[in-house]
C-alpha positions, -999 to +999 in steps of 0.1 A: +000+000+000+014+034-010+006+067+006-003+094-019+021+123-012-002+148-030-027+145-002-024+171+026-028+159+061-058+172+081-051+202+102-049+196+139-080+203+160-076+235+179-084+238+216-115+259+208-131+230+188-130+206+218-156+209+245-142+221+278-141+194+306-163+215+328-190+217+302-189+179+299-191+175+337-220+200+339-239+182+312-234+148+330-247+163+362-279+176+346-287+146+325-300+121+350-321+091+345-343+074+371-341+037+372-365+015+391-359-022+397-387-047+399-393-065+432-378-096+416-346-077+407-343-063+442-348-098+456-320-111+434-297-083+444-303-092+481-296-129+474-265-120+456-252-100+485-261-128+509-242-153+487-212-130+486-210-131+524-208-169+525-172-181+524-162-202+494-142-226+516-156-245+547-128-236+571-140-260+598-138-289+573-104-278+561-091-277+597-106-310+605-089-326+575-056-309+585-058-323+620-066-358+607-036-357+583-013-343+610-023-371+634-017-398+607-053-410+607-062-398+572-068-428+550-063-423+513-086-446+492-066-449+460-095-469+444-119-439+448-093-415+435-086-437+404-123-442+398-131-404+400-101-396+378-114-421+351-149-407+354-137-372+348-116-383+318-146-401+303-167-370+308-141-348+291-139-372+262-176-373+257-178-334+260-152-331+232-172-351+207 
């Protein structure tokens, strides 16, 4: 692709052509829209905030498992691990088809 040297570049925009920042801010403050949510939307928002307060990890369960491991009483069932691993691979293979 070649640039045509006979074309003149556009002149730069002067400061007068741009709106002043204060004008933009004033316009944003005067243009307000009222939004009303339905009762269902408000209920969903409340549920969302309640879910956000629930921890993702059950700390009591984690501590219990840590104590069991530390005391040497944690039994690893390799059969269950192998079975679950095979199930997840089968699931991934079926999802890929």
